[in-house]
C-alpha positions as CSV (number, residue, x, y, z in Angstrom):
1,M,18.6,-8.3,-6.3
2,T,17.6,-11.7,-5.0
3,N,16.0,-10.2,-1.9
4,F,14.2,-7.7,-4.0
5,S,12.7,-10.4,-6.2
6,F,11.7,-12.5,-3.1
7,Y,9.9,-9.6,-1.4
8,N,8.1,-8.7,-4.6
9,L,7.0,-12.3,-5.0
10,V,5.6,-12.3,-1.4
11,L,3.8,-9.1,-2.1
12,L,2.4,-10.4,-5.3
13,L,1.1,-13.6,-3.6
14,C,-0.5,-11.6,-0.8
15,L,-2.2,-9.3,-3.3
16,S,-3.5,-12.3,-5.3
17,F,-4.9,-13.8,-2.1
18,V,-6.8,-10.6,-1.2
19,I,-8.2,-10.4,-4.7
20,Y,-9.2,-14.0,-4.7
21,Y,-10.8,-13.7,-1.3
22,S,-12.7,-10.5,-2.2
23,L,-13.9,-12.1,-5.5
24,N,-15.3,-15.1,-3.6
25,I,-17.1,-12.9,-1.1
26,Y,-18.6,-11.0,-4.0
27,L,-19.7,-14.1,-5.7
28,F,-21.2,-15.5,-2.5
29,N,-23.2,-12.3,-1.9
30,D,-24.2,-12.2,-5.5
31,L,-25.5,-15.8,-5.2
32,Q,-27.4,-15.0,-2.0
33,S,-29.0,-12.0,-3.8
34,T,-29.9,-14.2,-6.8
35,V,-31.8,-16.8,-4.7
36,S,-33.6,-14.2,-2.7
37,K,-36.6,-14.4,-5.1
38,S,-39.1,-17.1,-5.8
39,D,-38.8,-16.7,-9.5
40,F,-35.7,-17.0,-11.7
41,S,-34.8,-15.0,-14.9
42,L,-32.4,-16.4,-17.5
43,A,-29.6,-14.2,-16.2
44,E,-30.1,-15.6,-12.8
45,H,-30.0,-19.2,-14.1
46,H,-26.6,-18.5,-15.6
47,A,-25.3,-17.0,-12.3
48,L,-26.5,-20.1,-10.5
49,S,-25.0,-22.5,-13.0
50,K,-21.5,-21.2,-12.1
51,Q,-22.1,-22.4,-8.6
52,V,-22.8,-26.0,-9.4
53,T,-21.5,-28.4,-6.7
54,K,-21.8,-32.1,-7.2
55,G,-24.2,-33.9,-4.8
56,N,-26.4,-30.8,-4.1
57,S,-29.8,-31.9,-2.8
58,F,-32.6,-30.9,-0.4
59,S,-30.7,-32.3,2.5
60,K,-27.0,-31.8,1.5
61,N,-25.0,-28.6,1.2
62,T,-28.0,-26.4,2.2
63,T,-28.5,-24.8,5.5
64,S,-32.3,-25.2,5.6
65,N,-35.2,-26.7,3.8
66,S,-36.8,-23.3,3.0
67,L,-38.4,-22.4,-0.3
68,L,-35.4,-20.4,-1.3
69,S,-32.8,-23.0,-0.7
70,V,-35.0,-25.6,-2.5
71,H,-35.4,-23.3,-5.5
72,K,-31.6,-22.9,-5.6
73,A,-31.1,-26.7,-5.4
74,I,-33.5,-27.3,-8.2
75,V,-31.7,-24.9,-10.6
76,V,-28.3,-26.2,-9.6
77,K,-29.3,-29.8,-10.0
78,S,-30.7,-29.3,-13.5
79,K,-27.2,-28.4,-14.7
80,I,-25.7,-31.8,-13.7
81,L,-28.5,-34.2,-14.7
82,K,-27.6,-37.4,-16.4
83,P,-27.8,-37.8,-20.2
84,V,-31.0,-39.8,-19.9
85,F,-32.8,-36.5,-19.0
86,R,-31.2,-34.6,-21.9
87,N,-31.4,-37.1,-24.8
88,K,-34.4,-38.0,-26.8
89,N,-36.2,-41.2,-25.9
90,P,-37.2,-42.9,-29.1
91,K,-40.5,-44.1,-27.5
92,Y,-41.9,-40.6,-28.0
93,I,-42.2,-41.0,-31.8
94,A,-45.0,-43.6,-31.8
95,I,-47.0,-41.5,-29.3
96,K,-46.5,-38.4,-31.3
97,Q,-47.7,-40.0,-34.5
98,K,-50.9,-41.4,-32.8
99,L,-51.7,-38.0,-31.3
100,L,-51.2,-36.2,-34.7
101,S,-53.5,-38.8,-36.3
102,C,-56.2,-38.3,-33.6
103,F,-56.0,-34.5,-33.5
104,F,-56.0,-33.9,-37.3
105,P,-59.3,-32.1,-38.0
106,K,-61.9,-34.4,-39.6
107,T,-65.4,-34.1,-41.1
108,Y,-68.2,-34.5,-38.6
109,N,-71.9,-35.2,-38.3
110,S,-73.6,-32.3,-36.4
111,S,-76.3,-34.6,-35.1
112,S,-73.9,-37.0,-33.5
113,V,-70.5,-35.3,-32.8
114,W,-71.6,-33.7,-29.5
115,K,-73.3,-36.9,-28.3
116,I,-70.0,-38.6,-28.8
117,A,-68.0,-35.9,-27.0
118,N,-70.4,-35.9,-24.1
119,S,-70.0,-39.7,-23.7
120,W,-66.2,-39.6,-23.3
121,P,-65.8,-38.1,-19.7
122,N,-65.6,-40.7,-17.0
123,A,-64.1,-40.9,-13.5
124,N,-60.5,-40.6,-14.8
125,V,-60.4,-38.7,-18.0
126,V,-62.2,-36.1,-20.1
127,F,-61.2,-37.3,-23.5
128,P,-59.8,-40.6,-24.8
129,S,-56.1,-41.1,-25.6
130,T,-56.3,-42.5,-29.1
131,D,-59.7,-41.9,-30.7
132,K,-59.6,-40.4,-34.2
133,L,-63.0,-38.7,-33.5
134,I,-61.1,-36.2,-31.4
135,G,-60.3,-34.5,-34.7
136,A,-64.0,-34.4,-35.5
137,V,-64.8,-32.7,-32.2
138,I,-62.0,-30.2,-32.7
139,N,-63.3,-29.4,-36.2
140,A,-66.8,-28.9,-34.8
141,L,-65.6,-26.5,-32.2
142,T,-63.9,-24.5,-35.0
143,T,-66.7,-24.5,-37.5
144,D,-70.1,-25.6,-36.1
145,S,-72.9,-23.0,-36.5
146,I,-73.6,-20.5,-33.7
147,H,-77.3,-20.4,-32.7
148,S,-77.1,-18.1,-29.7
149,M,-74.6,-16.1,-27.6
150,K,-74.6,-14.8,-24.1
151,N,-72.3,-13.8,-21.2
152,S,-70.7,-16.3,-18.9
153,R,-70.6,-15.0,-15.4
154,R,-68.3,-17.8,-14.3
155,G,-64.8,-16.6,-13.3
156,T,-63.5,-13.1,-13.3
157,Q,-62.9,-12.3,-17.0
158,L,-64.9,-12.0,-20.3
159,K,-66.1,-15.3,-21.6
160,L,-69.0,-15.8,-24.1
161,V,-71.3,-18.8,-24.0
162,L,-72.0,-20.0,-27.6
163,E,-74.8,-22.4,-28.3
164,L,-73.9,-24.7,-31.2
165,T,-75.9,-27.4,-33.0
166,N,-78.1,-29.7,-30.8
167,S,-78.0,-27.1,-28.0
168,Q,-74.3,-27.8,-27.3
169,L,-72.9,-25.0,-25.1
170,V,-69.2,-24.1,-25.4
171,L,-67.1,-21.2,-23.9
172,F,-65.4,-18.6,-26.1
173,K,-62.4,-16.9,-24.6
174,P,-61.3,-13.9,-26.8
175,S,-57.8,-12.8,-27.8
176,W,-56.4,-9.9,-25.8
177,Y,-52.7,-10.0,-26.7
178,S,-50.4,-10.7,-29.6
179,R,-48.2,-13.8,-29.6
180,D,-45.1,-11.8,-28.7
181,E,-46.7,-9.9,-25.8
182,I,-44.7,-10.4,-22.5
183,M,-46.5,-10.3,-19.2
184,N,-44.2,-8.6,-16.7
185,G,-44.8,-8.4,-13.0
186,S,-46.4,-11.2,-10.9
187,V,-47.1,-14.7,-12.2
188,Y,-50.8,-13.9,-12.4
189,S,-50.4,-10.6,-14.3
190,G,-52.6,-9.8,-17.3
191,K,-55.8,-11.2,-18.7
192,D,-56.3,-14.7,-19.8
193,R,-54.4,-15.8,-23.0
194,H,-56.7,-17.7,-25.4
195,N,-53.7,-19.4,-27.0
196,S,-52.7,-20.8,-23.5
197,E,-56.0,-22.6,-23.3
198,I,-55.4,-24.3,-26.7
199,V,-51.8,-25.2,-26.0
200,S,-52.7,-26.5,-22.6
201,F,-55.2,-29.0,-24.1
202,H,-52.4,-30.2,-26.4
203,L,-49.9,-30.5,-23.6
204,A,-52.4,-32.4,-21.4
205,A,-52.8,-35.0,-24.2
206,I,-49.1,-35.4,-24.6
207,L,-48.5,-35.9,-20.9
208,N,-51.6,-38.2,-20.6
209,L,-53.1,-35.8,-18.1
210,R,-56.4,-35.8,-19.9
211,Y,-58.4,-33.7,-17.4
212,T,-58.6,-30.5,-19.5
213,P,-61.6,-29.6,-21.8
214,I,-61.1,-30.1,-25.5
215,V,-60.1,-26.8,-26.9
216,A,-59.8,-25.4,-30.4
217,G,-59.0,-22.0,-31.9
218,R,-61.8,-20.2,-33.8
219,R,-62.5,-16.8,-35.5
220,I,-65.9,-15.4,-35.1
221,S,-67.4,-12.2,-36.5
222,L,-69.0,-10.1,-33.7
223,R,-70.7,-8.0,-36.3
224,D,-72.4,-11.1,-37.8
225,S,-73.0,-12.8,-34.4
226,I,-74.6,-9.8,-32.6
227,K,-78.0,-11.0,-33.9
228,Y,-77.6,-14.2,-31.9
229,A,-76.6,-12.3,-28.7
230,D,-79.1,-12.0,-25.9
231,A,-80.3,-8.6,-24.7
232,E,-77.9,-8.3,-21.8
233,L,-74.8,-9.1,-24.0
234,Q,-76.0,-6.7,-26.7
235,Q,-75.9,-3.9,-24.2
236,T,-72.2,-4.5,-23.8
237,M,-71.4,-4.6,-27.6
238,P,-70.6,-1.1,-28.8
239,V,-69.3,-0.1,-32.2
240,V,-65.9,1.7,-31.9
241,N,-64.2,3.2,-34.9
242,N,-66.6,1.3,-37.1
243,L,-65.6,-2.0,-35.5
244,Q,-68.0,-4.3,-33.6
245,C,-66.7,-4.7,-30.1
246,V,-67.7,-6.3,-26.8
247,Y,-66.7,-6.0,-23.1
248,G,-69.4,-8.2,-21.5
249,V,-70.4,-8.6,-17.8
250,C,-68.0,-10.1,-15.3
251,H,-66.0,-9.3,-12.2
252,F,-63.3,-7.5,-14.0
253,C,-65.2,-6.4,-17.2
254,K,-65.0,-2.7,-17.9
255,S,-66.5,-0.6,-20.7
256,D,-63.1,0.8,-21.5
257,E,-61.5,-2.6,-21.9
258,I,-62.9,-4.1,-25.0
259,V,-62.1,-6.6,-27.7
260,C,-63.2,-5.9,-31.3
261,D,-63.3,-7.5,-34.7
262,D,-60.0,-7.2,-36.5
263,Q,-60.0,-4.3,-39.0
264,Q,-58.5,-6.4,-41.8
265,N,-60.5,-9.6,-41.7
266,G,-63.5,-8.6,-39.7
267,T,-63.3,-11.3,-37.1
268,L,-62.2,-11.8,-33.5
269,E,-60.0,-14.8,-32.7
270,G,-60.3,-16.8,-29.6
271,A,-60.4,-20.3,-28.0
272,V,-63.5,-22.4,-27.9
273,L,-63.7,-24.8,-24.9
274,F,-65.9,-27.8,-24.8
275,T,-68.1,-27.8,-21.7
276,I,-67.4,-30.9,-19.6
277,P,-70.7,-32.5,-18.5
278,G,-71.4,-33.8,-15.1
279,K,-71.3,-32.4,-11.6
280,I,-68.2,-30.2,-11.0
281,I,-67.3,-29.2,-7.4
282,K,-65.0,-26.3,-6.7
283,Y,-62.5,-26.2,-3.8
284,R,-60.0,-23.7,-2.6
285,S,-56.4,-24.8,-3.5
286,P,-54.2,-25.6,-0.5
287,W,-51.4,-23.8,-2.4
288,Q,-53.4,-20.7,-3.1
289,R,-51.5,-17.4,-3.2
290,T,-52.5,-14.4,-1.0
291,Y,-52.3,-12.0,-4.0
292,K,-50.7,-9.5,-1.6
293,E,-47.0,-8.9,-2.2
294,Q,-46.1,-8.5,1.4
295,L,-48.2,-11.3,2.8
296,K,-47.0,-14.9,2.5
297,A,-49.3,-17.9,2.5
298,E,-48.8,-20.7,5.0
299,W,-47.3,-22.9,2.3
300,E,-44.6,-20.3,1.7
301,K,-43.6,-20.3,5.4
302,N,-44.0,-23.8,6.6
303,D,-41.4,-26.4,5.6
304,N,-43.8,-29.2,6.8
305,Y,-46.8,-27.9,5.0
306,C,-47.4,-31.0,3.0
307,A,-47.6,-33.2,6.1
308,L,-50.3,-30.8,7.3
309,I,-52.3,-30.9,4.1
310,S,-51.9,-34.6,3.4
311,K,-54.0,-35.3,6.6
312,K,-56.9,-33.3,5.1
313,L,-56.8,-34.5,1.5
314,N,-57.6,-37.8,-0.1
315,F,-54.3,-39.2,-1.4
316,D,-55.5,-39.5,-5.0
317,V,-56.5,-35.8,-4.9
318,L,-53.1,-34.9,-3.5
319,L,-51.4,-36.8,-6.4
320,D,-53.8,-35.0,-8.8
321,L,-52.7,-31.6,-7.4
322,I,-49.1,-32.6,-7.8
323,D,-49.8,-33.5,-11.4
324,A,-51.6,-30.1,-11.8
325,A,-48.5,-28.4,-10.3
326,I,-46.2,-30.0,-12.9
327,F,-48.6,-29.1,-15.7
328,D,-48.9,-25.5,-14.4
329,F,-45.2,-25.1,-14.0
330,L,-44.6,-26.1,-17.7
331,I,-47.1,-23.5,-18.9
332,Q,-46.3,-21.1,-16.0
333,N,-49.9,-20.8,-14.7
334,G,-49.5,-19.5,-11.1
335,D,-53.2,-18.6,-10.7
336,R,-54.8,-21.9,-9.7
337,H,-56.3,-20.4,-6.6
338,H,-59.1,-23.0,-6.7
339,Y,-59.4,-26.4,-8.2
340,E,-62.4,-28.3,-9.6
341,T,-63.2,-32.0,-9.2
342,R,-65.5,-34.3,-11.2
343,E,-66.2,-37.7,-9.6
344,N,-63.6,-36.9,-7.0
345,R,-60.8,-36.3,-9.6
346,V,-59.2,-32.9,-10.2
347,L,-59.8,-31.2,-13.5
348,L,-57.4,-28.9,-15.2
349,L,-59.7,-26.0,-15.9
350,D,-59.0,-22.3,-16.5
351,N,-55.5,-22.5,-18.1
352,G,-55.6,-19.0,-19.6
353,K,-52.9,-17.5,-17.4
354,G,-50.1,-19.6,-19.0
355,F,-47.3,-18.5,-21.3
356,G,-47.0,-15.0,-20.0
357,N,-43.2,-14.6,-19.9
358,P,-40.9,-17.2,-21.5
359,F,-37.8,-15.6,-19.8
360,V,-38.9,-16.1,-16.1
361,D,-39.6,-19.4,-14.3
362,H,-41.7,-19.2,-11.1
363,I,-40.4,-22.2,-9.4
364,D,-42.8,-21.9,-6.5
365,I,-45.5,-23.3,-8.8
366,L,-43.8,-26.6,-8.1
367,A,-44.4,-26.4,-4.4
368,P,-46.8,-29.4,-4.2
369,L,-44.1,-31.5,-5.8
370,Y,-41.0,-30.5,-3.8
371,Q,-42.8,-30.1,-0.5
372,C,-44.5,-33.5,-0.7
373,C,-41.9,-35.3,-2.8
374,Y,-44.5,-37.6,-4.3
375,I,-45.2,-38.1,-8.0
376,R,-47.3,-40.8,-9.8
377,R,-45.1,-43.4,-11.4
378,T,-47.2,-43.1,-14.6
379,T,-46.7,-39.3,-14.7
380,W,-42.9,-39.7,-14.1
381,E,-42.6,-42.4,-16.8
382,R,-44.5,-40.2,-19.3
383,L,-42.3,-37.2,-18.6
384,L,-39.2,-39.3,-19.2
385,I,-40.5,-40.3,-22.6
386,F,-40.6,-36.7,-23.8
387,S,-37.0,-35.7,-22.8
388,G,-34.4,-34.0,-24.9
389,G,-36.6,-31.7,-26.9
390,A,-39.3,-34.3,-27.7
391,L,-41.9,-32.4,-25.6
392,S,-41.6,-29.1,-27.5
393,E,-41.3,-30.8,-30.8
394,T,-44.5,-32.8,-30.3
395,L,-46.3,-29.8,-28.8
396,E,-45.5,-27.6,-31.8
397,E,-46.6,-30.3,-34.3
398,L,-50.0,-30.5,-32.5
399,N,-50.2,-26.7,-32.4
400,K,-49.7,-26.7,-36.2
401,L,-53.0,-28.5,-36.6
402,D,-55.0,-25.7,-35.0
403,S,-56.6,-23.0,-37.2
404,L,-54.9,-20.2,-35.2
405,Y,-51.3,-21.5,-35.6
406,P,-48.8,-20.2,-34.7
407,L,-50.0,-20.4,-31.1
408,L,-46.6,-19.7,-29.4
409,N,-43.4,-18.0,-30.4
410,K,-40.1,-20.0,-30.2
411,N,-39.1,-18.6,-26.9
412,H,-41.9,-20.4,-25.2
413,Y,-40.9,-23.8,-26.6
414,V,-37.4,-23.2,-25.3
415,A,-38.8,-22.3,-21.9
416,I,-40.8,-25.5,-21.8
417,E,-37.7,-27.6,-22.3
418,R,-35.9,-25.6,-19.6
419,R,-38.8,-26.1,-17.1
420,L,-38.9,-29.8,-17.9
421,L,-35.3,-30.1,-16.7
422,Y,-36.3,-28.4,-13.5
423,I,-39.1,-31.0,-13.0
424,Y,-36.6,-33.8,-13.6
425,S,-34.1,-32.2,-11.1
426,T,-36.9,-31.8,-8.5
427,V,-37.9,-35.4,-8.7
428,E,-34.2,-36.5,-8.6
429,L,-33.6,-34.4,-5.5
430,C,-36.6,-36.1,-3.9
431,R,-35.4,-39.5,-4.8
432,E,-31.9,-38.8,-3.4
433,K,-33.6,-38.0,-0.1
434,F,-36.5,-40.6,0.0
435,G,-35.6,-43.2,-2.6
436,N,-38.3,-44.8,-4.7
437,K,-40.9,-43.8,-2.0
438,T,-41.2,-40.7,-4.1
439,L,-42.9,-42.7,-6.9
440,K,-46.5,-43.7,-6.3
């Protein structure tokens, strides 16, 4: 009886070892499969969180410094960040209140409001941080009279140029999707989202990256406005099902892809963008995608890519592009194939490809940050102020001031907080490897 029990015990232990070993092989293979992509779904985040190992960094517990191992390290590190990155910093409250006071729509004088707005841009910023006249400019974008309307041939998608009072030109990006529409596929899938332009302006103000145009939501009646349209635009404004529509002239504009006045209220909603004055120069982004699924760009293959690029770029421009990468990652704009400068500083223009899918994070948007391991000290300190839910809270309160609120659904606010943790973890991994040399 004793021998029988002993042999059964041995058999049981052997069987347990086989099961344990097989399970670990399965989990390892599952993890390898999980990190074989450059973007991570929520399900994949949960799989990676089970693999957390203390001390994981760019140089420890990874076999190479490839993009895939870096992406894995960023996700894993985000699960073990210190409380300072997860708790609210009370400093955000004062900044939030100032922003709300400045952004609240205010009455304006048509003869002076555009003169004021055009005087703001300088070498460093497009709009001031704490000027209550920002609310007047926002209100003017939303309500000022339209005197003429024409096509904008800039870019690849439908945009209308509206002439307001005192010959002020602004861009109108129309609505193509509902707030709950999810863009599946590549990070650059779908048309521009007008709400992304508005939210991006608010986010730039919060992060003190004030290089975006001032943007506000607006509803216009195409039926009432067609009399202001030039001859070329009128030729692209058919009436469909008794609704006034437009498809415009642009690289991707097609007569069978139209936007129309809403059947219920007779208007088309969109984003109105203030046109930034001054000479704007366009450059190809060093981190441009190939837009071909099977063809990788140099930055996706070369671990030392930043060393190569830093020899060609002014260091301030490089830091601007890293700021832009952080900004783009939060909104998930993976389509910044070019960048524009004004007085040698990078602008954050064309932010319409953001907020496509709240359930997927394309971590490769952060490539300029994790490849260079530099970040402006002022940018880092500002990000730390809006930890623990303060960023999405402040953003939503600013969004509430816009005439088209709600601008995002709740899933996007949750996604912003998750992505902020990934930014924190990326910088922390850089600091583990390079110390305070990361902060510039």
